[in-house]
SEZARO-825081 format. One record per atom (N, C-alpha, C): x, y, z; residue in one letter. Coordinates in steps of 0.2 Angstrom, whole numbers, padded with zeros to 4 digits, always signed. Last residue first. Example, Ala and Ser with C-alpha at 12.3 -4.5 7.8 and 13.67 -1.06 7.14 Angstrom:
2
+0064-0011+0035S +0068-0005+0036S +0064+0000+0039S +0066-0028+0039A +0062-0022+0039A +0066-0016+0039A 
//
This chain:
357
+0106+0082-0011F +0107+0080-0019F +0113+0080-0022F +0115+0094-0003R +0112+0092-0009R +0116+0085-0011R +0118+0088+0014D +0121+0093+0009D +0117+0088+0005D +0104+0091+0028F +0111+0085+0027F +0113+0087+0020F +0098+0093+0040D +0097+0093+0035D +0104+0088+0032D +0095+0080+0055S +0098+0084+0054S +0097+0088+0047S +0078+0069+0056G +0085+0068+0057G +0085+0078+0052G +0070+0065+0066H +0068+0071+0063H +0073+0072+0062H +0063+0046+0074F +0070+0053+0074F +0068+0056+0066F +0051+0038+0077N +0053+0044+0078N +0058+0047+0081N +0067+0024+0076E +0056+0022+0076E +0058+0033+0081E +0068+0012+0059S +0069+0015+0062S +0066+0019+0066S +0069-0008+0055L +0068+0001+0058L +0070+0004+0061L +0078-0018+0052S +0075-0012+0048S +0072-0010+0049S +0085-0025+0067G +0083-0025+0062G +0081-0020+0057G +0080-0012+0083A +0081-0019+0077A +0082-0023+0071A +0087+0003+0080Q +0085+0000+0082Q +0084-0006+0081Q +0104+0010+0084S +0100+0009+0079S +0096+0002+0084S +0113+0020+0099P +0110+0009+0090P +0107+0011+0092P +0122+0035+0095E +0118+0032+0096E +0114+0026+0094E +0130+0042+0084S +0133+0037+0088S +0128+0030+0094S +0125+0049+0070R +0126+0048+0079R +0127+0039+0080R +0123+0048+0057G +0133+0045+0056G +0136+0046+0067G +0111+0052+0054G +0119+0057+0052G +0125+0056+0055G +0102+0041+0056S +0106+0046+0062S +0110+0050+0057S +0102+0037+0040F +0097+0039+0044F +0101+0044+0048F +0116+0032+0039A +0114+0038+0035A +0109+0041+0037A +0114+0022+0048E +0120+0024+0052E +0117+0031+0045E +0105+0015+0045E +0104+0015+0052E +0110+0021+0053E +0112+0010+0034A +0103+0012+0033A +0106+0014+0039A +0122+0000+0037E +0124+0006+0035E +0118+0010+0035E +0115-0009+0045R +0118-0005+0046R +0120+0000+0045R +0108-0015+0036R +0106-0011+0038R +0109-0009+0041R +0118-0024+0025L +0116-0015+0023L +0113-0014+0030L +0124-0031+0039R +0128-0025+0035R +0125-0018+0030R +0112-0042+0038D +0115-0036+0045D +0118-0029+0042D +0116-0048+0031P +0111-0046+0031P +0112-0038+0033P +0126-0060+0024D +0129-0053+0030D +0123-0048+0032D +0123-0067+0017D +0128-0071+0023D +0132-0065+0028D +0121-0057+0007S +0116-0065+0010S +0119-0069+0017S +0124-0051-0002Y +0125-0052+0005Y +0120-0056+0009Y +0122-0056-0015R +0128-0054-0015R +0128-0056-0008R +0105-0053-0017P +0110-0060-0013P +0118-0060-0012P +0103-0036-0013S +0106-0042-0019S +0106-0046-0014S +0088-0032-0006F +0093-0034-0005F +0097-0040-0008F +0072-0029-0004H +0078-0031-0009H +0083-0030-0011H +0070-0019+0012L +0066-0023+0006L +0075-0023+0003L +0069-0008+0024L +0075-0008+0020L +0071-0019+0018L +0058+0004+0035F +0059-0006+0030F +0065-0008+0027F +0057+0016+0045F +0060+0013+0040F +0060+0006+0041F +0047+0027+0054Q +0049+0019+0054Q +0052+0018+0047Q +0046+0044+0051K +0044+0036+0059K +0046+0033+0058K +0053+0054+0039V +0052+0045+0044V +0052+0047+0049V +0063+0062+0035Q +0059+0065+0042Q +0053+0057+0046Q +0066+0062+0023A +0059+0065+0021A +0058+0065+0031A +0080+0061+0026K +0078+0067+0023K +0071+0070+0023K +0081+0048+0029R +0083+0054+0035R +0079+0063+0033R +0077+0042+0019A +0074+0042+0024A +0074+0045+0030A +0087+0044+0013L +0082+0048+0007L +0077+0049+0016L +0099+0040+0019T +0099+0046+0017T +0091+0048+0017T +0095+0024+0019G +0092+0028+0023G +0094+0036+0025G +0097+0024+0007A +0089+0024+0008A +0089+0027+0015A +0111+0028+0005Q +0106+0032-0001Q +0098+0030+0005Q +0116+0012+0008K +0119+0022+0016K +0115+0027+0011K +0111+0005+0001A +0108+0007+0011A +0111+0012+0012A +0108+0013-0012T +0111+0007-0006T +0111+0005-0004T +0096+0007-0031L +0098+0009-0022L +0103+0009-0020L +0098+0006-0043H +0096+0002-0040H +0098+0007-0034H +0104+0004-0059H +0098+0011-0055H +0094+0007-0054H +0117-0003-0061K +0111-0008-0062K +0102-0002-0059K +0125+0007-0059E +0125+0005-0067E +0119+0003-0067E +0124+0010-0045K +0122+0016-0050K +0118+0013-0058K +0127-0001-0040A +0119+0000-0037A +0120+0007-0045A +0140+0000-0046V +0135-0004-0047V +0127-0002-0047V +0143+0010-0033S +0145+0009-0043S +0141+0006-0047S +0142+0007-0026V +0140+0015-0027V +0139+0011-0034V +0147-0003-0017E +0147-0005-0021E +0143+0001-0026E +0150+0003-0003E +0156+0002-0007E +0153-0001-0015E +0135+0002+0004E +0139+0007-0004E +0148+0006-0006E +0129-0016-0006S +0131-0007-0001S +0134-0003-0003S +0109-0012-0013F +0118-0012-0012F +0121-0009-0006F +0101-0011-0011A +0100-0016-0013A +0107-0020-0011A +0087-0007+0000A +0091-0004-0002A +0095-0011-0006A +0069+0001-0005E +0076-0007-0007E +0081-0003-0005E +0058+0002+0008I +0062+0009+0004I +0068+0004+0000I +0043+0007+0014F +0046+0004+0015F +0051+0005+0007F +0040+0021+0030L +0044+0022+0021L +0048+0013+0022L +0029+0026+0039Q +0031+0020+0038Q +0035+0020+0030Q +0022+0038+0041D +0025+0033+0047D +0029+0030+0047D +0031+0054+0033A +0026+0045+0031A +0029+0040+0042A +0036+0065+0032N +0031+0062+0037N +0030+0058+0036N +0038+0060+0013G +0038+0068+0017G +0037+0065+0023G +0039+0056+0003A +0038+0051+0007A +0040+0056+0015A +0039+0066-0008F +0033+0059-0009F +0032+0057-0001F +0050+0072-0006D +0040+0073-0005D +0036+0070-0004D +0059+0063-0008V +0057+0065+0001V +0051+0068+0002V +0056+0060-0020I +0056+0052-0014I +0054+0058-0009I +0060+0068-0024K +0053+0067-0028K +0050+0061-0025K +0074+0069-0025E +0067+0077-0022E +0062+0075-0022E +0077+0060-0031A +0079+0060-0024A +0073+0068-0020A +0074+0058-0045N +0070+0055-0040N +0073+0055-0033N +0085+0071-0045A +0079+0074-0048A +0073+0067-0044A +0098+0066-0043P +0098+0073-0042P +0086+0075-0041P +0095+0049-0043T +0096+0054-0046T +0093+0059-0043T +0095+0032-0040F +0097+0039-0035F +0101+0046-0040F +0084+0024-0047A +0094+0024-0046A +0091+0033-0043A +0073+0009-0039V +0076+0017-0041V +0082+0020-0043V +0069+0001-0033D +0070+0001-0040D +0070+0007-0044D +0055+0005-0025V +0057+0000-0026V +0060+0003-0032V +0047+0015-0008V +0049+0016-0015V +0056+0009-0014V +0028+0018+0000Y +0035+0008-0002Y +0037+0012-0009Y +0019+0023+0014A +0023+0023+0008A +0028+0020+0006A +0012+0028+0023I +0014+0023+0022I +0015+0026+0012I +0003+0036+0035K +0003+0039+0029K +0010+0032+0030K -0013+0037+0047Q -0006+0035+0044Q -0005+0036+0035Q -0023+0054+0050G -0020+0044+0049G -0013+0043+0048G -0022+0060+0068K -0019+0060+0064K -0020+0053+0059K -0041+0053+0076S -0030+0057+0080S -0032+0058+0072S -0051+0052+0089I -0050+0056+0083I -0042+0060+0082I -0061+0044+0100R -0055+0046+0097R -0048+0049+0090R -0077+0041+0103A -0071+0042+0099A -0064+0046+0102A -0086+0046+0112I -0086+0034+0112I -0078+0037+0107I -0091+0056+0113Q -0089+0053+0118Q -0086+0047+0119Q -0089+0063+0102S -0088+0066+0108S -0086+0061+0114S -0097+0054+0095A -0091+0056+0091A -0085+0054+0099A -0111+0058+0095L -0110+0050+0099L -0099+0050+0098L -0112+0068+0093N -0108+0069+0099N -0109+0064+0102N -0110+0069+0082G -0105+0075+0082G -0103+0071+0092G -0121+0061+0078L -0117+0059+0075L -0109+0064+0079L -0134+0063+0089S -0129+0063+0087S -0123+0061+0084S -0142+0048+0092F -0136+0049+0096F -0137+0056+0090F -0152+0032+0096T -0153+0038+0094T -0147+0045+0098T -0154+0015+0102R -0155+0024+0105R -0150+0025+0096R -0162+0001+0103Q -0159+0008+0101Q -0160+0013+0104Q -0164-0016+0106K -0165-0008+0109K -0163-0005+0106K -0176-0033+0104K -0171-0028+0103K -0172-0020+0104K -0175-0042+0119G -0177-0043+0117G -0170-0035+0115G -0173-0046+0131D -0180-0047+0131D -0182-0039+0126D -0159-0049+0129A -0161-0055+0133A -0172-0052+0129A -0158-0037+0116T -0151-0040+0121T -0160-0048+0122T -0150-0034+0099R -0155-0037+0103R -0153-0040+0111R -0149-0014+0095W -0143-0023+0096W -0149-0023+0098W -0141+0002+0086E -0150-0007+0087E -0144-0011+0086E -0142+0016+0085I -0136+0010+0087I -0142+0005+0087I -0143+0028+0073S -0147+0027+0079S -0143+0019+0077S -0138+0050+0071F -0136+0042+0071F -0139+0036+0076F -0142+0063+0063P -0143+0057+0067P -0141+0053+0068P -0132+0075+0062E -0134+0068+0058E -0136+0066+0063E -0124+0086+0067E -0132+0085+0069E -0135+0078+0064E -0113+0086+0059P -0110+0087+0065P -0120+0083+0070P -0111+0084+0043D -0118+0086+0050D -0116+0084+0056D -0104+0078+0034E -0102+0086+0039E -0104+0090+0041E -0099+0062+0035S -0104+0066+0038S -0100+0073+0040S -0088+0051+0031Q -0092+0056+0026Q -0095+0061+0027Q -0082+0047+0041Y -0078+0050+0034Y -0084+0054+0032Y -0094+0044+0051L -0086+0052+0051L -0084+0052+0046L -0098+0034+0045K -0104+0040+0043K -0102+0049+0046K -0089+0024+0043D -0088+0027+0038D -0092+0034+0039D -0091+0023+0059K -0083+0025+0054K -0085+0030+0048K -0103+0016+0058F -0105+0023+0064F -0097+0026+0060F -0102+0005+0053R -0105+0011+0048R -0105+0020+0053R -0094+0003+0061R -0090-0003+0054R -0093+0005+0053R -0102-0003+0073L -0096+0003+0071L -0095+0003+0064L -0108-0008+0069W -0116-0004+0070W -0107+0002+0068W -0107-0025+0071P -0109-0022+0066P -0108-0014+0066P -0103-0019+0089G -0106-0023+0085G -0105-0020+0077G -0104-0021+0107V -0100-0018+0098V -0101-0021+0096V -0116-0011+0114P -0110-0017+0116P -0107-0016+0107P -0119-0002+0130I -0121-0002+0121I -0116-0008+0117I -0119+0005+0143G -0121+0001+0142G -0121-0003+0135G -0114+0016+0143M -0117+0017+0143M -0121+0012+0140M -0100+0010+0148E -0104+0012+0151E -0108+0015+0149E -0097+0001+0138D -0098-0001+0144D -0102+0001+0147D -0093+0012+0130L -0097+0010+0126L -0101+0005+0134L -0080+0016+0137R -0086+0020+0138R -0091+0019+0137R -0074+0005+0135E -0074+0006+0143E -0081+0011+0143E -0071+0010+0121K -0072+0001+0122K -0077+0004+0130K -0066+0020+0113I -0067+0020+0116I -0072+0013+0120I -0062+0020+0094I -0063+0017+0099I -0062+0016+0104I -0054+0029+0084N -0053+0023+0089N -0057+0022+0090N -0050+0033+0068V -0053+0032+0072V -0055+0027+0078V -0042+0043+0058H -0042+0036+0062H -0045+0041+0068H -0039+0055+0044F -0042+0055+0049F -0041+0046+0053F -0036+0047+0031R -0037+0055+0029R -0037+0056+0038R -0023+0038+0023E -0028+0040+0028E -0027+0046+0030E -0014+0036+0014E -0015+0042+0019E -0021+0039+0021E +0000+0027+0002L -0009+0027+0007L -0008+0030+0010L +0008+0027-0011K +0009+0031-0003K +0003+0028-0002K +0021+0019-0021F +0017+0023-0019F +0014+0024-0013F +0032+0024-0040A +0033+0023-0030A +0027+0023-0025A +0033+0016-0053L +0027+0019-0046L +0032+0018-0042L +0045+0021-0065C +0044+0015-0062C +0042+0018-0056C +0050+0020-0082P +0047+0021-0075P +0043+0017-0074P +0070+0014-0084I +0061+0016-0087I +0053+0017-0081I +0075+0015-0074K +0078+0019-0085K +0071+0014-0086K +0069+0024-0066H +0074+0016-0065H +0075+0013-0073H +0062+0035-0061D +0066+0035-0067D +0071+0026-0064D +0045+0040-0055L +0052+0038-0054L +0056+0036-0060L +0027+0046-0051H +0032+0041-0058H +0041+0046-0058H +0019+0043-0039I +0024+0046-0045I +0026+0044-0048I +0002+0041-0032A +0010+0039-0034A +0011+0042-0037A -0010+0036-0019K -0009+0040-0022K +0000+0037-0027K -0025+0031-0010V -0020+0031-0014V -0017+0034-0019V -0037+0040+0005S -0034+0038-0003S -0026+0033-0003S -0046+0034+0014F -0039+0033+0013F -0039+0036+0002F -0062+0036+0018S -0059+0033+0024S -0047+0037+0019S -0068+0037+0005A -0070+0043+0012A -0063+0038+0017A -0055+0035-0008E -0061+0033-0003E -0061+0036+0001E -0048+0036-0019E -0049+0038-0018E -0057+0034-0014E -0033+0029-0029V -0040+0030-0029V -0043+0033-0021V -0022+0038-0035L -0026+0033-0042L -0033+0031-0038L -0018+0053-0038T -0022+0051-0037T -0023+0042-0036T -0014+0062-0043N -0009+0057-0046N -0012+0052-0040N -0018+0076-0060S -0021+0072-0051S -0016+0064-0052S -0025+0080-0072P -0017+0079-0068P -0017+0074-0062P -0039+0068-0079S -0036+0074-0071S -0027+0074-0072S -0038+0062-0090V -0035+0066-0091V -0032+0073-0084V -0046+0048-0091D -0044+0054-0085D -0038+0056-0085D -0050+0035-0103E -0049+0041-0101E -0047+0046-0099E -0053+0017-0105T -0057+0025-0106T -0050+0030-0103T -0052+0007-0121P -0052+0010-0112P -0054+0013-0112P -0065-0005-0124V -0058+0001-0127V -0060+0005-0120V -0060-0022-0118Q -0061-0016-0118Q -0061-0011-0120Q -0051-0037-0118G -0050-0031-0115G -0055-0026-0120G -0055-0054-0117R -0053-0049-0120R -0055-0039-0121R -0056-0066-0106F -0052-0060-0106F -0051-0052-0112F -0068-0073-0111A -0061-0074-0111A -0052-0067-0110A -0081-0064-0106D -0075-0063-0113D -0070-0065-0118D -0079-0068-0094S -0082-0069-0097S -0084-0072-0105S -0069-0058-0089C -0069-0065-0089C -0072-0069-0092C -0067-0044-0095P -0071-0049-0092P -0068-0056-0092P -0056-0030-0096Y -0056-0037-0097Y -0061-0043-0091Y -0054-0013-0094V -0059-0020-0092V -0055-0024-0099V -0045+0002-0096R -0048-0008-0099R -0048-0010-0093R -0040+0015-0091T -0042+0013-0088T -0045+0007-0095T -0029+0029-0091F -0032+0025-0096F -0033+0019-0093F -0020+0047-0086K -0024+0042-0081K -0027+0034-0088K -0008+0057-0084R -0018+0054-0087R -0017+0050-0084R +0000+0063-0077G -0002+0069-0080G -0013+0064-0083G +0010+0050-0087P +0011+0057-0079P +0006+0062-0083P +0000+0033-0082H +0005+0042-0086H +0004+0049-0081H -0003+0017-0079V -0003+0027-0076V +0000+0028-0078V -0017+0011-0081E -0013+0013-0086E -0011+0017-0083E -0028+0000-0072T -0026+0006-0075T -0020+0007-0077T -0037-0012-0075A -0033-0012-0074A -0030-0004-0077A -0048-0026-0069R -0050-0018-0072R -0044-0015-0069R -0056-0041-0071I -0049-0034-0072I -0048-0030-0076I -0068-0050-0064S -0061-0045-0071S -0058-0042-0069S -0080-0064-0064F -0073-0061-0061F -0071-0057-0066F -0096-0068-0061R -0092-0064-0065R -0087-0061-0063R -0103-0086-0064S -0097-0082-0061S -0096-0077-0065S -0103-0098-0072E -0108-0095-0067E -0105-0088-0065E -0094-0106-0082Y -0094-0101-0078Y -0099-0098-0075Y -0093-0104-0100N -0100-0110-0095N -0097-0107-0088N -0086-0096-0102Q -0089-0094-0104Q -0099-0098-0099Q -0074-0101-0103V -0073-0099-0098V -0084-0097-0095V -0066-0112-0110L -0074-0116-0106L -0076-0109-0103L -0057-0103-0119N -0062-0108-0122N -0066-0111-0116N -0044-0100-0118W -0050-0098-0110W -0058-0100-0116W -0030-0103-0112T -0035-0103-0115T -0040-0105-0113T -0013-0091-0109Y -0017-0095-0106Y -0025-0101-0114Y -0004-0080-0112G -0002-0087-0110G -0007-0096-0110G -0011-0067-0109A -0013-0074-0122A -0011-0079-0118A -0010-0064-0100L -0019-0066-0101L -0016-0073-0104L +0001-0057-0103K -0001-0065-0095K -0003-0066-0097K +0000-0048-0110G +0003-0053-0115G +0000-0059-0109G -0011-0042-0104E -0016-0044-0107E -0009-0049-0113E +0002-0036-0096V -0005-0038-0092V -0010-0043-0099V +0008-0030-0105N +0011-0034-0102N +0005-0040-0099N -0001-0020-0109K +0002-0025-0115K +0005-0029-0110K -0004-0011-0100F -0010-0015-0103F -0010-0019-0108F +0008-0004-0093F +0007-0008-0093F -0001-0013-0095F +0011+0005-0102G +0015+0001-0105G +0014-0005-0100G +0013+0014-0086P +0015+0017-0095P +0016+0008-0099P +0013+0006-0074P +0016+0011-0074P +0014+0011-0083P -0002+0000-0065G +0003+0001-0066G +0007+0005-0072G -0016-0007-0057F -0013-0003-0058F -0006-0004-0058F -0032-0017-0056L -0022-0016-0055L -0020-0009-0057L -0042-0023-0045H -0041-0016-0048H -0035-0015-0047H -0052-0038-0048I -0047-0035-0048I -0046-0027-0050I -0069-0039-0044E -0068-0038-0049E -0063-0036-0045E -0078-0057-0042K -0074-0051-0041K -0070-0047-0044K -0085-0070-0041D -0091-0064-0042D -0085-0061-0038D -0075-0084-0049R -0075-0081-0043R -0079-0073-0045R -0068-0086-0058G -0072-0092-0056G -0075-0087-0049G -0050-0083-0052L -0053-0087-0055L -0062-0086-0053L -0042-0078-0041F -0051-0077-0042F -0051-0077-0045F -0031-0088-0041I -0037-0085-0037I -0041-0086-0039I -0026-0084-0052R -0028-0091-0054R -0033-0090-0047R -0023-0072-0049L -0027-0075-0055L -0029-0082-0055L -0011-0073-0041L -0019-0069-0041L -0022-0068-0046L -0002-0081-0051T -0008-0083-0043T -0013-0080-0039T +0002-0072-0059D -0003-0078-0060D -0004-0080-0058D +0005-0059-0052F +0002-0061-0053F -0007-0068-0059F +0019-0059-0047G +0012-0064-0045G +0006-0063-0047G +0029-0057-0057I +0026-0061-0055I +0019-0065-0051I +0030-0044-0054F +0025-0047-0059F +0022-0052-0056F +0043-0043-0049H +0038-0036-0044H +0033-0035-0049H +0051-0049-0052D +0050-0049-0050D +0044-0045-0047D +0050-0040-0067M +0048-0055-0067M +0048-0052-0059M +0047-0027-0070H +0051-0035-0070H +0046-0042-0067H +0033-0019-0073T +0032-0025-0076T +0038-0031-0075T +0036-0006-0058H +0035-0009-0062H +0034-0015-0066H +0021-0008-0044T +0026-0002-0047T +0029-0004-0054T +0007-0008-0044V +0011-0014-0048V +0018-0010-0049V -0005-0011-0031F -0003-0008-0037F +0005-0011-0039F -0020-0018-0033A -0018-0020-0033A -0012-0014-0037A -0035-0023-0025H -0030-0017-0026H -0023-0019-0027H -0041-0031-0014T -0048-0029-0020T -0043-0023-0025T -0038-0047-0006V -0034-0041-0009V -0039-0036-0017V -0044-0058-0001K -0048-0049+0001K -0044-0044-0002K -0039-0070-0008L -0045-0065-0007L -0046-0060-0006L -0027-0070+0002I -0025-0066-0007I -0030-0065-0008I -0033-0076+0011D -0025-0068+0011D -0027-0065+0005D -0034-0089+0008K -0038-0083+0008K -0037-0074+0010K -0023-0092+0002S -0031-0090+0000S -0032-0084-0002S -0010-0084+0011S -0012-0091+0010S -0017-0084+0004S +0007-0078+0006L +0001-0076+0008L -0004-0084+0004L +0021-0086+0000A +0020-0088+0007A +0012-0081+0008A +0017-0086-0013H +0016-0092-0010H +0015-0092-0004H +0021-0073-0023L +0013-0071-0017L +0011-0077-0012L +0035-0064-0030D +0030-0070-0029D +0024-0070-0022D +0024-0048-0033G +0030-0052-0033G +0028-0057-0028G +0016-0035-0036L +0016-0043-0036L +0019-0048-0037L +0015-0023-0027D +0019-0024-0031D +0017-0033-0030D +0006-0019-0010F +0010-0014-0017F +0014-0021-0022F -0012-0022-0007L -0005-0025-0011L +0001-0020-0015L -0024-0023+0004L -0019-0019-0003L -0014-0022-0006L -0040-0030+0007A -0031-0029+0007A -0028-0026+0002A -0052-0034+0017R -0049-0030+0015R -0042-0029+0013R -0061-0038+0029K -0057-0044+0029K -0059-0042+0019K -0060-0028+0042R -0060-0029+0038R -0061-0034+0034R -0050-0027+0055F -0060-0029+0057F -0060-0027+0047F -0039-0018+0047A -0038-0018+0056A -0047-0018+0054A -0032-0020+0032F -0036-0019+0035F -0037-0020+0039F -0016-0026+0026P -0025-0029+0025P -0024-0024+0032P -0008-0024+0015I -0007-0023+0016I -0017-0023+0017I +0009-0033+0008F +0003-0035+0011F -0002-0031+0012F +0023-0031-0002L +0020-0027+0004L +0013-0030+0003L +0036-0038-0011T +0028-0036-0010T +0025-0033-0001T +0046-0042-0021P +0046-0036-0017P +0038-0034-0017P +0056-0057-0018D +0053-0053-0022D +0049-0047-0019D +0072-0059-0006S +0065-0061-0011S +0062-0057-0016S +0078-0055+0003F +0082-0056+0000F +0078-0058-0008F +0070-0052+0015P +0073-0047+0010P +0077-0045+0001P +0055-0059+0013D +0060-0057+0016D +0064-0052+0011D +0038-0056+0007N +0043-0061+0009N +0051-0058+0009N +0029-0047+0010V +0026-0055+0012V +0035-0060+0011V +0028-0037+0026L +0031-0037+0019L +0030-0045+0018L +0010-0027+0031R +0018-0032+0031R +0024-0036+0024R +0001-0015+0042P +0008-0021+0029P +0012-0022+0034P -0012-0013+0044R -0008-0015+0046R +0001-0019+0040R -0021+0000+0048F -0020+0001+0042F -0012-0006+0043F -0027+0006+0057A -0031+0006+0053A -0029+0002+0047A -0019+0004+0073P -0020+0006+0067P -0022+0004+0065P -0023+0005+0089R -0025+0001+0084R -0022+0005+0078R -0015+0014+0103M -0023+0015+0101M -0023+0009+0089M 
//
């Protein structure tokens, strides 16, 4: 079954954290963090509709300039999300350039930035045509931690402590629709753009009797067939649980953070989590407000995730990166002797409880 979202880390574990999440069969993608983006092609970057920034330390935000450079002069609006103080950081970036000629652009590029506070959000639009002068912010006082909610998926955030507010993000697919190609062949219906419309209808409609028409062209001319939405779905689609992808970086291993992370990432299909230091240097991790590899594996185990991927290694381990992976895997497996998965992932393991944080 092909997943709807195919997340991949843009850089190696010793480089800037950035998670690129393209949509299957759609020219669209999301970004979690804006580290160095040079490993992404311009074509991939132009697919991005929303970028979610955990905090604005340089290694998580320096890619803003690359994003801006590629989107400039295009009829697009990019949505950005960040923690309290985000407007100031965005405006500081924009103020670093001279915009005296943008009124000559025919495009209507703009940046829609949202500053995420506990219990409320503020959104401010920066139009290129107005030299990126920010408009009056709008306020959303909803206590919900949902940043984006569309028919098929949502993105949520929580606030964690990195000695400054730092966001963690979670992408949740409502449910997954897998098309049974063999059934289409048996029915004599070709694949085509109508499948995107069909999936959208499944997410949007509450009436299984709603009519749904399919049109396609053959050598003999145009053909059309109409079904009830529910009947068509029962014949050509497998509906299953949607994906859940969590992203956690730059956090201190405190009881409050740990409890939030475990709850937020609980039963995730994929958890992307930092592992900056070895457990032998837990005091350094504590001083710098980062996780050790053992702490990352412990959190993944407690959250009962299906897979976890490590990132954001300290360069002091560049000669032995497997050391951090081994420590995380051992913590995830609870000290069991089974061989771990290769690299930085573990799969389909539900650990038992461990001591409270």
